[in-house]
N, C-alpha and C positions, 0 to 999 in steps of 0.2 A: 513632127518636128524632129529631125535627125541632128544629133550632135555627139561628141565624144564625152565620155564620163568625166574625164579630168577637166573639161571646159565648163561643167555645170557648177555654178556657184551656190553657196549655202543659202543666200537670200532667195534665189530662184526655187530651190527645193522646198524651203519653208513656205513660200508663197503657194507653190503647187499643192502641197499637202493641205494647207488651210483651205484653199479653194475647193478641193475635192471633198473635204469633210463638210464644208458648209453646204455643198450641193447634195451630200449624201451619196456620192459616187465613189467607185473603187479608186484606190491610189495605185494605179498601174504605171510603173516607171517606164516599161518598154513601150507601152502605147504612147506615152508622152515624149520620151527622149530617144526611142529606138533601142535596138539590141545591144549596141556597143556601149556598155557602161563601165568599161575598164578604167581602173584607177579613180573611180568616183569616190569622193570623200563624204561619207554620211555618218560622221561621228557625233555622239551625244545628242541624237535626235529621237523624237517620238515617231517611230515608223510603224507602229502597230497596225496590222491588217494590210500591209503593203504587198503589192504583187511585183515579182521580178522574174516571172517565168520566161525561159528561153534567153535569158540575158547572158552576155559575156561580162563577168564581174572580176576578171583578172586584176589583181592588185587593188581591188576595192577595199575600203576601210569603213567598217560599221562599228568600230570600238565604242563602247559605252552607250550604245543606243538601245531603244526599246523596240523589239521586233516580233513580239508575240502575235500569233495567228497570221503571220505572213506566209507567203508562198515563194519558194525558190525552185520550182520544177524545171528540170532539164537545163540547168545553168552550168556555166564554166566558172568554177570557184578556185582557180589557180591563184595561190598566194593571197587569197582573200582573208581579211582579218575580222573575226567576230569576237574578239577578246572582250571580257567584261560586259557581255551583252545578255539581256533577258529576252529570250526568244521561245517562250512556251508555245506548244502546239504548232510548230512551224513544219511545213512540208518541203523536204528536199528531194523528193522522188526524181530519179533519172539524172541526177547531177553528178559532175565529176569534181572531186576535191583533190587538189595537189598542193602540198605545202601550205595548207590552210591553217588558220590559228583560231581555236575555240577556247583558249585558256580562260578559266575563271568565269565561264558563261553558264547560263541556265537554259538547257534544252529540254526541259520536262515535257514528256508526251510528244516529243518530236518524231517525225516520220522520215526515215532514211531508207527508201526502197529503191532497188535497182540502181544503186550508186557505186561508183568506184572511188576509193580513197588511197592516197599515197602520201606518206610523210605529213600526216595531219596530227595536230597536238590538241587533245581534249583535257589536258592536265587540270586537276582541281575544279572540274566542272560538275554540274548537276544534271544528270541525264535520267532521272527517275522515270520509269514507264516508257522510255524511248523504244521505238521499233526499228530494228536493223534487219531488213529483209532483202535477201538476194544481194548482199553487199560483198564487194571485194575490198579487203583492207590489207595494205602493205606498209609496214613501218609506221604504225599508228601508236600514239601514246595516250593512255587513259589514267595516268598516274594520279593517285589520291582523289579520284572522282567518285561520284555516287551514281551507281547504275541499278539501284533497287527496282525490282519488278520489271526490269528491261526484258525485251523479247529479241532474241537473235535467231533468225531462221534463214537457212540457206546461205550462211555466211562463210566466206573463205578468208581466213586470217593467216597472214605470214609475217612473223616477227612483230607481233603486237604486244604492247606492255599494258597489262591490267594491274600492275603492282599497287598494293596498298588501297585498292578500291573498296568501297562498300557496295556489295552486289547481292543483297538479300533477295531471295526468291527470283533470281534470274532464271529464265527459261531459254534453253538452247536446243535447236533441232536441225537435223539435216545439214550440219555444218562441218567444215574442215579447219582445224587449227594446227599450224606448223610453226614451231619456234616461238610459241606464245607464252608469256609469263604472267602468272597470277600470284606472284610472290607476296606473302603477308597480306592477302586480301581477305575481306569478310564476306563470305558467300553462303551464309545460312540459307537453307531451303533451295540451294542451287539445283536445277533440274536440267539434264541434258539427254537427248535421245537421237538415235540415227546419225551419229556424227563420228568424226575421226580426230583424235588428239595425238599429234606426233611432236616429240621434243618439247612438250609443254612443262611448265614449272609451276606447281602449286605449293611450293615449300612454305611452311609456317603459315599457311592459310587456314581459315576457319570454314569448313564445309559441312557443318553439322546438319543432319536431317536432309541431306542431299539425295538426289535420285539419278541413277545412271542406267540407261537402258539401250541395248542394241548399239553399242559404240565400240570402236577400236582405240585402245590407248597404247601408244608405242613410245618407248624411251622417255617416260614421264618421271618427274621428280615430285614426290609427295613428302619429302623429308620434313618432319616436325609438324605436319598438318594435323588438324583436328577434323576427322571425318566421322565422328560418332553418330550413331543412330541413323545411318544411311543405308540405301538399298542399291545393289548392283544386280542387274538382270540382263542376261544375254550379252555380257561384256567380254571382250578379248583384251587382256592386259599383257603386253610383252616388254621385256627388257626395262622394267620400271622399278623404282625404289620407294618403299614406304618405311624407311628407316626412322625410328623413334616417332612413329605416327600413332595417333589415337584413333582406333577403329572400333571402339567399344559398341557392342550390340549392333554391328553391321550384319546385313544379310547379302550373300553373294550366291546367286542362283543361275543355273544353266550357263556358266561362264567358263572361259579358258584362260589360265594364267601360266605364263612361261618366263623363266629368268626374272622372277620377281623377288625382292628382298623385303621381308617384314621384321628384320632384326630390331631388338630393343623396342618393340611396339606393344601397345595395349590392344590385344585382340579379345578381350573379355566379352563373353556372350556372343561372339561372332557365329553366324550360321553359314556353313558351306554346304550347299545342297545341289546335287546333279552337276557338279563341276569337274573340270579336268585341270590338274596342276602338274606342271613339268618344271624341274629344276628350280623349285621354290625354296627359299630359306627363311626360317624363323628361329632366331637364337635369342636367349635371354628375354623372352617375351612372356606376357601374361595371357594364357588361353583358358583361364578358368571359366566355367559355365559355357564353353564353346561346343558347337556340334558340327561334326562332319558326317553327312548322310549321302549314301549312294553316289560317291564321288570316286574319281580315278586319280591316284597320286603316284607320280613316278619321279625318281631322283630328287626327293624332297628331304631337306634337313630340318628336323625339329630338335634343337639343342638347348638344354638348360631352361626348360619350360615350367612355369607354374600353371598347373592344370587341374585345379580343384573342380570336381563335378564335370570334367570334360567327358564328352560322349561321342563315340564313333560307331556308326551302324551301316552295314551293307556297303562297305567301301573297299577299294583295292589299293594296297600299298606295295609298290614295286621299286626295289632299290632305294628304300626309304631308311633314314637313320632317325631313330627315336632315342635320344640320349639325355640323361640327366633330368628326367621329369620328376616332379614331386607335387603332392596335393592329394587330398582324400577323394575317394569315389571317382577314380579314372576308369572309364569303361571303353572296351573295344568289343563289339559283338557282330556276328555275321559278316566278318570281314576277312580279307586275305592279306598275308604278308609274304611277299616273294622276294628272294635275294636281299632281304632287309636285315638291319642290325638294331637290336633292342638292348641298350647298354646303360648300366648305372641308373636305373629308374626305381622309384619307390611307388609301387601300386598298392595303396592302402585303402581297402574297401573297393567299391565299384565291381565291375564284371569284366573278365576276360573270357568270353564265351563264344562257342561256335566259330573258332578261328581256323582258317585254311592257311597253314604256314608251310612255305616251300623254300628250301635252301636258305634258311635264315639263321641268324646268329643271335642268341640271347646270352648276355653275360652280366654277372654281378647285379642282378635285379632283385628287388624285394617284392614278393607278391604276398601281402599280409592281409588277412581277414577279407580276402577277395573271393568272390564267387567265380572261380576260374573253371570254365567248362569247355571241353572239346566234345561236342555231341553230334552224332550222325556221320555217316560215311563221307558224304560229299563235302560238307562244310568243315569237317574236322581233320582231314588228312594232313598230317605233318610230315614233310619230306625233306630229308637232308638238312635238318636244323640242329643247332647246338645250343644247349642250355648250360651255362657255366657260372659258378660262383653266385648262384641265385638263391634267394629264399623263396621257395614255392610252397604255399600253404593253401589248404582247402581246394584242391584241384580235382576235377572230375574228367576222366576220359570215358566216353560212352559210345559204343557202336563206332569206334574209330579205327582207321587204318593208319599206322604210324611207321613210316619207313625211314631208316637212317637217322633216327633220333638219338642224340647223344646228351645225356644229362650227367654232368661231371661236377664234382666238388661243390655240390649244392646242398642246402638244407631242405629236405623233402619231407613235408609233414602233412598228414591227413589227405593222402591221395586216395582216390577211389577209381579203380580201373575195371570197367564192366564191358564184357562182350566186345573186346577190342583185340587188335593184333599188332604186335611190335615185330618188325623184321629188320635185320642188319643194324641193330641199335646197340646202345651201351648205357649201362648205369654204373659209373665208376667213382669211387672215392666220395660218396655222398653220405650225409647224415640222414638216416631214414627213421621215420616214426609214424606209426599208425597208418600203414599202407594196406588198403583193402583191394584184393584182386579176385575177380570172379569171371568165369567163362571167357578167359583171355588166353591168347597164344603169344608166346615169346619165341620167335623163330630166328635162329642165327643171331642171338642177342647175348651180349657180354654183360654179366652182372658180377662186378669184382671190386674188392677193397672198400666195401661200404660199411659204415658203422651203424649197427642196428639191423633188424631183419627186414628183408624186402617184402615179405608177405605178412599181412596183418595177422596178429596172433593174440590170443589170451591164453596164458600158460595153463598147463595141467588139464588138457583134454577138452577145453571149451571150443566151440565151433569157430572157424576162421574165415568163412565166406570164400573158400577156394574150391568149392565143389564144381565138378564138371569142367575142370580147367586143364588146358594143355600148356605145359611149361617147357619151352624149347630154347636151347641156347647154350651158354657156357657160364658156369659159376666157378671161380678159381680161388675162392677165399679159403686159405688154410685155417682150419679150426672154426669155420663159419657156423654160427649158431642159428639153426632153423628148428629148434626144439619146441615141443609143446603146442604144435599146430595141427589142426584137422585137415589132412590132405586126402580125404576120402574121394575116390573116383577121379583122382588127378592123374594126368599122363605126363611123365617126365621124359623128355626125349633129347638125346645128344647133349647131355650135361655132365660136367666134371664135378663130382661130389666128394673129391678127396678130402679126408679129414673133417667132413661136415658132421655136425651133431644134430641128429634127428630124434633124439631121445624124447620119451613121453609124448609121442605124436600118434595120430590116427592115419593109417594108410589102407584101410579096408577098400578092396577093389581098385587099388591104384596100379599104375603101370610104369615100370622103368624100362625104357628102350634105348639101346645104344648109349648107355651111361657108364661113367667110371665111378666105381663104388669102393675105392681103396680106403680102408680104415674109417668107414662110415659108422657112426654110432646109432644103432636102433634100440638101445636099451629101454626097457619099459614101454615099448611101442607096440601097436597092433598092426601086424602085417597080413591079417587074414585075407586070403584070396587075392593077394597081390601077385603081379606078374613081373618077372625079371627077364626081359627079352634081349638077348645079346648084351647083357649087363652082368658080368661075373660077380658072384656074391661071396667068393672064397675068403675075402679079407674083411667082410663086414663084422661089426662088433654088436653083439646082443647078449642078453642075460636070461635068467630063468623066467623073468616077467615079460619077455618078448613073445607075443603070440604069432606063431608062424604057420598056423593052420591053413591048409589049402594053398600054400605058396606054389606058384608055377615058375620054374626056372629053366631057361634054355635059349 
């Protein structure tokens, strides 16, 4: 029986439904009335279990009806109204939705597979456990809807609004989102993988305990979002903003971040592991208890960071600014700093150990009660770096090659320099205290205008750990006090010792080569078997207690 949808009366429909149910047969509207059911009015009816497969339902009105367990496969749903409908477990596979209305409806456990949607409104609807598979969505609204436990797979979304939804435990895979908004949504347990998010807005959303894997995020807005306790794995994030975002105890692994802003965010307990960061900014943020491991950072700004118990291991920092950090137990170990700036930081406790520092600038830092160690040739070479107005305490250089290192106007306390070499370097205008130097070479190095002795000493003949040392460079301090030190077996080469006080010191078997010794005071010192090679001794000062036995001069 063929007829047009608009011509079918309510009495006919009710009679048809009654008859089919009495007979226990399917309520198949297409079989009864044909495919053209356009503009049919089926409002406020009990249509549960009905079949509309392959029907043209353009302009049809199902408002206020019961449609649970019904089937709408391969239908044309242009301008169809399903507002205020209860339609649980309905199958819409293969259908086209254009300008359809699902406001205030219940589509729990619905199936929308291989469908196309344009300008559809699901506002304030209940879509818990709905399945959206291989769906194309353009200009769709899910405002204030419930999508808890929903599955989105193979979805292409363009200009879709999920604002203010509740979407706990949503699972998304193999999907593309462009211009999509999740503003102020509740998305606890959100899981997404194998997808692309471009121009999306998650601002002020709750995304706690979420999972992000193998996805590309481009030009995304996470301002004010709560993404705590979440996992990012194999993610590429470009040109995105996480301003004032909560990312406490997040893990970001095997990921690439470029042009990303984390300013004023809570990054406490975050783990960055095997990542690459380019042009990333984090200012006025909390990075306490955070870890950066085996990662590559370039052109990154860390400014005014609270970093208690922060830990960095085996990472590369290139053109990075570390400015205004504070907090106890901040550690950087087995890492490199290249072309970087470390300024106005308070490193109290923790470790600065085995750092490979190249052409970097350190200024006005406090390194207090810190295990600061530069150990081994490969990991510890410092090249063209500047330390200025720093407080550097408890520092160890061991087996290190240090070229073009400038330590100026700093408080240098409890240094231990073992088996190392400084070349083309300078120590100028520092406050020096308790400096231990052994088996170390200072080649073409300027040591000038320092307060306190550069070499560790205990006055009046006690040993000073300078044995077998070669000291090469330039010392220009007028009246410089280097007295009371054991310099046995030390080689002094190319040094200006004008007006230096070496009184009460031990120089047995020491060598002065190419040195300036004008008005040098060796009173009460032991120069036994010392060698003065191309170092004129005519103007040295000594007294009857100076032991000159076996001196070689020439």
